[in-house]
C-alpha positions, 0 to 999 in steps of 0.5 A, a space after each residue: 263658540 266662534 263668531 256668529 254668522 251675521 258678524 262674520 258675513 258683515 266683516 268679510 263683506 266689508 260692511 263695516 258699520 254692521 260688522 262693528 255692531 254684530 261683532 260687539 254683540 257677539 263679543 258681549 254674548 261670549 263674555 256673558 258665557 265666560 268664553 273670554 278668548 272668543 270675546 277677545 277675538 270678536 272685540 278685536 275684530 270689531 276694532 279692526 272693522 271700526 278703523 275704515 269708518 269715517 272719523 267721527 265722535 261716535 267712532 272714537 266713543 265706540 273705540 273706547 267702549 270696545 277697549 273697555 270690553 276688551 279689558 273685561 275679557 282679557 282680565 280673566 285670561 290674565 293677559 295684563 300687558 295687552 289689557 294695559 295697552 288697550 287701557 292706554 289707548 282708551 285713555 288717549 281717546 277719552 282725553 281727545 274727546 274730553 269725555 269725563 264719563 269714559 275717562 273716569 271708567 278708564 282711570 278706575 280700571 287703570 287704578 285697579 290694574 295697578 292694584 292687581 299687578 302690584 303697581 306703585 302705590 303712587 300710580 294707584 293714588 294718582 288714578 284714584 284721585 283722577 277718578 274722584 275729580 272726574 266724579 265730582 265734575 260729573 256730579 256738578 254737570 248733572 246738578 247743572 243739567 237737573 237745575 236747567 231742566 227744573 227751570 225749563 219746567 217752571 218756565 213752561 208751567 208759568 207760560 202755560 198758566 199765563 197763556 190759560 189766563 190770557 185765553 180765558 179773559 179774552 
């Protein structure tokens, strides 16, 4: 399958932003077609293309996401040591960003990794408990956000309603 032309040209031309985008798309397409080796190549090149970009939150998020994509591609190839290294890197980045959603995914994959590799039950439990704690934290955040949105809608309705009353009585 190889790397599609746009990705190849963007990478060779050092148009890094486009290279990351096109390489990730190419990797996702390869992964969808079970071309795992090609997917790994694309995702790893996307990580290489990500490196020269300015240090931003988005860059770190994309780095985590690419490492999770690599996990999906490496697992069927049974390249578990490489997979584990990418998960550790993703965990470090998710902690740096204080990104509970991504840290939850990484932790879930780390727990699964220990299950599949016959890891110590304590490690499996530790990661599983971390996923549970993160999930609980995310539920609270979502509920808080939904509550704030409901209060905003209620305030907007009250304002609109009082504004209509003021307008009609004038």
